[in-house]
N, C-alpha and C positions, 0 to 999 in steps of 0.2 A: 329597541325594545318594544316586546309587542307585551298588551295582556290580554289573557283567554276571555271570550263572553261574559259580560255582567251585565248588572243592571244599567238602565240606559247611562248615559252620561256617564259611565264609566270612563271613555277613553274615545277617539276620533281616529278617521277615516280619510282617504284621499277621493275624493269624487274627481274623477281623468274624465274629460271632454272633448271629443273633437266634432267642431262643425265639419258638416260636407261640403266637400269644395264641389262649386257649380261644376256639373258634368253633365253628357251624356248619356244615355242607357249605356252604352259600352264602358265608359269611362268608370261611371258609377258602381255597375258591375265589379270590377277589378276594383275597388274600395271597399263595397261589399265582401268582397271575396280574402280579403285583407285583414278586415276592421270583425267579419261578423263571429271570428272565434274567440274574441277577449272581449267583445263590448257587444249593447243592446242599439240599436236604430230606432229612433222615436220619428216618425216620417212628418208628425206636424211642427217641429222644433229644427229638423233636420241633424240633430243631435247624436252620435255616437257616445257611449255613457258606459264606466266599470267603474269600479270602486275596489280599492288595495288597503287594507288592514294591516300587512307587514310588508317587509322588503324579502319578498322570497323569489324563488324563480318564477313562478307565474306572475309577481309585479314586476318583473323584469320584461317577461314577454309582453305584457300586456303592453308598458312603455314603450318597447322597441318595436311593437306593430305602430303605435299612434305616432313614432318619430317616423317610422317609414312611409306612413300615411301623408303626413305631413310633409315629407321631402319629396314623394311622387308625385303626388295630386295639391299639395297645396292646403292641404285642412287646417284648421286653427285649432292646435289642442291648447287646452287648460288645464291647470293641476288648482285644485282648491280643499283645503283643508276642513272637514264639518265634523259634527258631532255625530256620532254613530245612531244611526235611529234605532228603535226600540225594536224593529223587527231584523235589523242585521244581526247573523247568526256566526259572522265570523269572529277572528281576532282581531284586536283595535290596538292602535298606537297609544304609549301608556303617555300621561300629560308630562311625566319628568325625562321624557325620552330625548337622547340627542337629537332624531330624525324631528320630531315635535320642533325641538328650539330652532332647528334650521327653518324649515319649512314657513313656521306661521313667525319669522323675524320679519318685520317692516322697514327695515331702515331703506331699504332700496326697492320700495315696491315698483319702481319702471326699467330695472335691470332684468334684461333677457337672462335666461334661465343657465347655467355655465358659464356669465360672464361676472369678473371678478367686481368688488365693488373698486369704485375709484381712490376712495381714503381709504 
């Protein structure tokens, strides 16, 4: 479930980041070609960052590209739910959505994405 843009604090978005893998110029260029269409690079932090406000085809493209970069280059990918900033113009996840409940669950914080809970 998503909500249309409203007042600040009306919803949340996912900040998706990938730390660029240490690489030579050629390998970095391959990473850049893979990620530049879905994320923005900050050379100061060596992070590629994208924001997702709804699970749609674009979100899946972002996640797939970051997964591919992780698989090919060893980039470290992180997903973090954050409050939608006042400048966010896109859709947001609503607080009561099923996706919000899944992502904000903190019972098994050390569990890797896709790994089932032990209990």
